[in-house]
C-alpha positions as CSV (number, residue, x, y, z in Angstrom):
1,M,-0.1,0.2,-0.1
2,S,1.1,3.3,-0.6
3,A,2.2,6.0,1.7
4,A,-0.9,8.4,0.6
5,L,-2.6,10.3,2.9
6,L,-6.0,9.9,4.3
7,V,-7.4,12.8,5.4
8,L,-10.4,13.2,7.7
9,T,-12.3,16.0,9.0
10,A,-14.5,15.7,11.2
11,A,-16.2,18.1,13.6
12,A,-13.8,17.8,16.2
13,G,-10.9,18.8,13.9
14,T,-9.0,17.1,11.7
15,V,-7.2,13.7,11.4
16,V,-4.2,12.9,9.1
17,A,-3.4,8.9,8.8
18,T,-1.1,7.2,6.8
19,A,-2.5,4.7,4.5
20,G,-0.4,2.1,6.4
21,E,-1.5,2.5,9.6
22,S,-3.4,0.0,11.6
23,Q,-7.1,-0.6,10.1
24,A,-7.9,-0.6,14.0
25,A,-7.3,3.0,14.4
26,T,-10.6,5.4,13.8
27,L,-10.6,7.8,11.7
28,C,-13.6,9.7,12.2
29,H,-16.9,8.6,14.8
30,S,-20.4,10.2,15.3
31,R,-23.9,9.1,16.2
32,A,-27.0,9.0,14.5
33,S,-30.6,8.1,15.4
34,G,-33.8,6.8,13.9
35,A,-37.8,6.8,14.6
36,P,-39.9,3.7,14.3
37,F,-40.1,2.0,11.2
38,K,-38.8,5.9,9.7
39,F,-35.5,7.3,8.9
40,G,-34.1,9.6,11.0
41,P,-31.9,13.1,10.1
42,V,-29.2,12.5,8.1
43,S,-25.8,12.7,10.0
44,D,-23.1,14.5,8.0
45,E,-20.2,14.7,10.5
46,C,-17.4,13.0,8.7
47,S,-15.6,14.3,5.6
48,Y,-13.1,12.1,3.9
49,T,-10.7,12.5,1.0
50,S,-9.7,9.4,-0.6
51,P,-6.2,8.5,-1.9
52,D,-5.0,9.3,-5.1
53,S,-3.4,5.7,-5.5
54,A,-4.3,2.9,-7.9
55,N,-4.5,0.7,-4.8
56,W,-7.1,2.5,-3.8
57,K,-9.9,0.1,-3.3
58,G,-12.7,2.4,-3.9
59,R,-14.8,2.1,-1.3
60,L,-15.0,3.2,2.4
61,T,-15.9,0.6,5.2
62,I,-18.3,2.3,8.3
63,Q,-18.7,0.0,11.7
64,W,-21.6,0.4,13.4
65,S,-23.8,-0.2,16.7
66,A,-26.4,0.4,18.6
67,Q,-26.2,1.9,22.2
68,A,-24.6,-0.4,24.6
69,G,-26.9,-1.9,27.1
70,T,-29.8,-1.3,25.0
71,N,-32.4,-3.8,22.9
72,Q,-32.1,-1.0,20.1
73,S,-32.0,-2.5,16.4
74,A,-31.8,-0.6,13.5
75,C,-31.1,-0.5,9.8
76,V,-28.4,2.0,8.7
77,E,-27.7,3.4,5.5
78,G,-24.9,5.4,4.0
79,R,-23.7,7.6,1.2
80,M,-21.0,9.4,-0.2
81,G,-22.7,13.0,0.0
82,K,-22.0,15.4,-3.0
83,A,-23.5,18.8,-3.6
84,R,-24.6,17.6,-7.1
85,N,-26.1,14.3,-7.8
86,P,-25.3,12.6,-4.4
87,D,-24.8,8.8,-4.4
88,K,-27.8,6.2,-4.0
89,W,-28.3,5.0,0.0
90,Q,-26.3,1.8,0.4
91,G,-27.6,-0.8,3.3
92,L,-24.8,-0.8,5.9
93,G,-27.2,-3.8,7.8
94,C,-29.5,-4.2,10.1
95,G,-29.7,-5.3,13.9
96,A,-27.8,-4.2,16.8
97,S,-24.8,-3.7,15.0
98,G,-23.0,-4.2,11.5
99,Q,-20.7,-3.2,8.9
100,G,-20.9,-2.3,5.0
101,T,-19.3,0.0,2.7
102,V,-19.9,2.7,0.3
103,S,-18.6,3.3,-3.1
104,W,-15.8,6.3,-2.7
105,P,-14.0,6.8,-6.0
106,R,-10.2,7.7,-5.6
107,N,-8.9,11.4,-5.3
108,T,-12.5,12.4,-4.1
109,A,-13.2,14.6,-1.1
110,S,-16.9,14.2,0.1
111,M,-19.0,14.2,3.4
112,L,-20.1,11.0,4.6
113,E,-23.9,10.7,5.1
114,I,-25.4,8.5,7.9
115,R,-29.4,7.6,8.2
116,V,-30.8,5.2,10.5
117,R,-34.2,3.5,10.6
118,S,-35.4,2.0,14.2
119,N,-37.0,-1.3,13.9
120,S,-39.0,-1.1,17.1
121,I,-41.2,1.0,19.0
122,H,-38.3,2.9,20.8
123,V,-36.0,5.6,19.1
124,A,-32.5,3.5,17.8
125,I,-29.5,6.0,18.2
126,V,-26.2,4.6,16.7
127,D,-22.5,5.0,16.9
128,Y,-20.7,4.7,13.9
129,Y,-17.1,4.7,12.4
130,I,-14.9,4.7,9.8
């Protein structure tokens, strides 16, 4: 993997990591919520610039989990938000936790947009990580 830089801007500031760092390191995390059986407001706390590298696989992995110690269940969707013609929503899984990917072409700066739908009669609150 090249030493391309991954640049991530979050609400708290900017994080810069080399592509060779551990995948366990979290580049950004935030929270989204959803009403029962209806998608809640879009969370767009994380901005990401993909590397301009031939090794870039063209997708960004997002991990998520409902609040610990609750019986919350949710369905989570994500997409690369763009000012013009945003991408279609891509399923990231349903349940108490999950992981999925969104398409993210190389050398592209954009906001990661996440939305959540509760699968129960209670609001679901989900933490997500890239």
